[in-house]
N, C-alpha and C positions, 0 to 999 in steps of 0.2 A: 983368414977366416974361410972355413969350408962352406960353400953355398949349397943349400938343398932346395931345389925348386920343385914345388908340387903343383902340377897343373891338372885340370879336369880333362880326361881323355875318355874316349868311348871304349867301354870294356866289352869283353866277350860275353856271350850268353851265360846265364847261371847254369850250374850243373843240373842234371835232370832231376835229382832228388829235391833240390831247392825249388825248382819250378813247380813240381807236383805238390810239395808240402806247403809252399808259400803263396800259391796262386790265389786261393780263396782268402787268405789273410790280407793280401795286398788289395784285392777287390773290395773286401769289407772296409778296410781302412780308407780307401778312396771314397766309398759311399758315405762313410761317417763324416769325413772332412769336407764333403760337398754340401752338407746340411746347413752350417752357419752361413749367414748372408754376406758378411764382410770378411775381408782378408785378415783383420785383426782377431775376429772371433775364430776363424779357422786356425790361425796361428796359436791361439790359446788352447783350442781343443787338441791340436797336435802336441803341444807341450804337456797338457794334462795326461794324454795317453802315454807319452814317453815317460812321464813321472811315475805312473802306475806300473809300467813295464820295467822300471829300474828297481829290481828286487834287492839290490845290494845297499840301498839307502832308504831311510825312513820316508814314508809318503807324507809329505807336508808341502804346503803351497810355496814356501820359500825355497824348496829344493828344485823347482822348475827352472831350468837353466836358460831358457830363451824368452821368458816373460816374467814380469814382476809378480810378487805375491798378491798385491792389491788388484792387478789386472785379472789374475786368475780367480780371485774371490768375486769380483764383479761378474765375471763370465759365468760362474757357477750359481751365484745367488740372484743376480739381477737381470742379465741380458735375456732376451726372449727368443733364443734359438729353439728349434723344434726338437725337444728331447724325445717325443713320441715317435717321430720318424726314425731317429737313431735306434731306439728300442726295436722298432719294426725291422730295420735292416739287420740288426744283430740277430734277432730271433729267426728271421728268414734264412740267414747264413747257417745258423745252428741246425735247423731242421733239414735244410737242403744237404748239409754235410752228412747228416745221419742217413738220409735217403741214398745218397751217393755211396756211402760205405756199405749199404745193405744190398746194392744191386747184385743180381744173379744169385741171391740167397732165397731160399724157399721159406717164407713166413718166419723171418728172424724174430728173436725176442728182444724187446726194448724194455729196460728197467727205468721207471720213473720214481725217484726217491723224493719223499716229502718229509720235511722236518722243520722245526722252529729253532732258530738260533738267536741268542741275545748278545748285544754289544754293550757291555757295561759302560755307563756314563754317569758322572756326578753332577754335571751342570744342569741348571734349571731352565736355561733359555734354549736348549736344543729341542728340535721338533720331535714329537711322538715319544717322549721319554715317559715310561711308566714302570711300575714295579710288578713283575710277573715271575712266579716261581722263586721269589726271594732275590731277584736280580733287578737292580735299578738301572734302566738303560733303554735301548731301542731294540724291539723284538721283531724279527723278520721270519715269515713263513716262506720257504724256498722250495721251488720245484727244480729237480736236478736230473737230467737225462744221462743215462749210461748205456753205451753200446760199444763193446770192444774197448779200443784205446780212446775213443771219443767220449768226453765227459763235459757236459755243458750245463751251466745254470740258465734255465730257459724261462724263468719268471720268478717274481717275488711279490709278496704283499706285506704291508706293515700292520702288525697287531697293535691297536691303540687302546686296549684296556676294556674294562667293564662297560657294558652298554653299547659296544661296537661288535661287528662280526667276530665270532670266535675263531681260533686257529683252525678248527675243523672246517668251518664254513669257508675260510680263506683258502684252505688247501683244496677244497672241492671246486672253488672258483678257478684256481690255477689249473686243475685237471680239465676243466671245461674248455680251456684255451688251446688244448692240443689240436692241431689242424687235422682235417679230414685225410689228407694223403698219408700222414703218419698212422692214423687209426687203421686205414686199409692195408698198409704195407707191413706193419709190425704186429706181432703178438705182444700187447702191452701188459706189463705186470707192475703194479704199484707197490712200493716198499715203504713201510713206515714203522715207527716204534710204538710203544704202548701209550704214548700221548695221543694217538689217533685210533684207539681201539673201539671207540664208541660205535653203536649200531648205526647212527646217522652217517658216519664216515664209510663204514663197510658197505652200506646200502647205496650210498652215493657213488662209490667206485664201481659197483656192479651195474648201476644205472648208466654209467658212462660206457659200459661194455668192456671194462678192464678186469683182469684178474688181480689178486692181491696176495701179499704175504705181510702180515701186520703183527707186531709184537703185542702180547697181552700180559696182564698182571697174573701172578701166580694164584691169586684168589678170585680170578674171573670165574663165575659160575657157569656150569653147563646145563643142558636141558634134561639131564638124567634125573630119575626120581631121587629124592633126597638132596641134601646140600653137597653136591659133588663139584669140585673146582678143577681147573685144568691141571693143577699140581697133583691131583689124584689119578690122572689119566696117563696111560703109557705113551711113550714116544712112537709116533706114527699112527696113533689111533684116530678114527673118524668120529666126530662128535658134532653136536649142535650147541651153540652158545645160548645162554639163558634168555637174553633180551634180543637175540637175533636168530630165531629158530627156522628161518626160511630156507637156509641151505646148510648142507653138511660140510664141515671144514676138516682139514687135516691138521693135527697138532704135532709140532716139533718141539723138542726140548734139547738144549745144549748147554754145557757147562763152560763158564769163563771165569777162571780163578776159583774162588769159593762160592760163586753165585750160579744159579741155574736160571736160564732165560727161556721164555716160552713164546712161540709164534704160531699163528694159524694161517692156512692157505685156503683160498677158494677152490683150488684144484685138488683132486683126489690123487695125491702123489705119495711116494714113500716119505717117511719122516726125515731120512737123511737128505733127500732132495730139497725138502722144504727148509731144512736148517741151512743147507748150502745157499739157497736163494735168499734167505733172510740175512745171511752174513754180507751179501752184496750191498746192503743198506749202509755199511760203514764207509762206502765211497763218499757219501755226502758229508760225513763227519770229517774226512780228510779235506774235502773242499772248504768246509768251515774254518778249519785250522789254517789252511793256506791263504784263504781270502782275508782272514783277520790279521795274520802276522806277516804275510809277504805281499799281498795285494792291497793293503792299506785300509781295509774295512774298519779296523779298530781305531784308525786315526781320524775318523770323521769328527769335525768340529765346526761345521757350518750351522747357521742359525735359522735356516728356512727349510720348509718341506721340499721345495724345489731343489735346494742344494743337496738334500738327502737323496732324492731320486737320482740326481745327476752323479753324485758320488758313488752310489751303488752301481749305476750304469757303467761308469768308468772302470770300476773293479771287475765287473762281469765281462766287459769288452776286452780288457787286458788279459783276463784269464782265458777267454775264448781264442784270442790271437795266439797266446802261448800254446794252447792245445793244438791248434791248427798247424803250428810250426814245429811241434815237438818231434824229436828224434830219439829213438831208443838209446839208452845208455847214458843220456845226459841228465844233469840235474835240472830242477825247475828254474833256477836262476839262469843257467845257460840257455835253456829253451826260450825264456823271456827275452834274453839278449838277442838271440837269433830272430825272434818275432819282431823286435824293434828294428833290426837291420833290414828285414824283408818288408814290413808294413810301413815303416816310417824312415825311409833312407835319407830324405832331406834333413830331417831332424838330427839324425845320427851324424851326418856330415857337418852340420852347423855346430853341434856339440864338440866334435873333434877339432874344428877350427878355433872355437873358443878356448879349448884346452891348450892348443898350441900357442895361441896368443898370450894366454895366462902365464905360460912358462917361457916366454920369449927371452927374458933377461937371463934365466938360467941357461938356456941354450947358447946365448951369446957368450956367456962366461966360459963355456966349454968349447968355443970356437965354431959354433954353428949359426948360420943366418938362414932362416926359413922364409921363403916367399910363396905366398898362396895366390893363385890366380885361377880364373875359370875360363875355359874355352868352349866354343860352340860344339855341341855333339848332336 
């Protein structure tokens, strides 16, 4: 029998590109894992983060390899670890990463995308399930920051239906959370679709000191004499909206298939520039697709509001770790795997040992005997 001895030895330093790309991810993971009070809760949080970073498998509690599904369910639904502190650590890392990326830049532009996404659900016992726009499920208003290659979900609110704050009000609440250093350092532009074209939203964005590029319906009236809509105006024209006449806006129109889309900007730019800025809003649509189908947002099935908040947090944290560790030319799944190796190395090692032990009999049948031991480093 061929013996293969695997021992823990001190390895050389990581390559420079891994140290630079993974430093913040490792610090963030360490901060998050320090929040739970007990070793059992820290182990559950580590397993949950690893589960969300494993994009090749369905995100489900029984898929966590180092803790049981029941233990993870109690951790997310019952235990009183401080989720707010975890959110604060995550958002601090996101904003600091944006500031670091913009160093030595002269008044760089930061795009803040606002949109509502729905998670279809059929169960009646899930929290915050409502019917909105014909979708029965959970509805989230998300704030998404985009600067160069860095793209982060920096906040969310749950829309709970009639009689509660509207999506426009929730979006303005999210914009109000943008920290002062970001406001001073960046030229902030808010991007939104026609679901946020109301005068209240436009005025709220301007009151925050931000510029905007917002989609409008083709029948949105202007302040011109007679019943003139934006579809009657030329690309790049300057106009005033009927129910928001306080500022002149620039109109852009662009074709997508057999449809024509319209957007207005608070800045007096050319129509082509406004159209190009408006198209940047599609970054948040890509995030919605990735978060639902790869980072497990669609798989939510917990029965408490606290569980919902923690599930969304884990998805956003896993996405942020992946972005921080992303390397050009790799797929999202490869970037997430690299993020797990950098941010959660102990979990990756435990998973590897479990996998080796699981196939111990197969290895023995082929003449291999594997011995795992750990030495001091």
